[in-house]
Phi, psi and omega in degrees: 000139180272157179262020179215169177256117181290157177299322185230127176230103184297342179283340179240354179292132181260111180293133180252019183101159181260124178286166173290163179300318180298314179297316181294320179294318178299317179294319179298318177297319180296313180296317179299317179300319179290314190279338181290347178266001183295147179285116183295342179268002180254106184302317180296320179296321180291323177295315178298321179295313180299316180298311181297316180291324178300311181291324177296319179293318177299317178296318180296315179294322177297319179295317178295318178297318180296321180296324179278348181087013179283143174245111179230000000 
């Protein structure tokens, strides 16, 4: 058991469906655009950035896997 809460836990993550690659890429670009301006000296901002980028990346990879027919 870990003494921290990870950003992503697949055992409790609730899938809300897989977006299309276009939707996931658009969302990833939007999140990146928002989060790249975060203050690196602000711990809360960095946590929010990591969280947002983590979920955007998971959605993008799920969309790419679905497009290729991969089941993971």
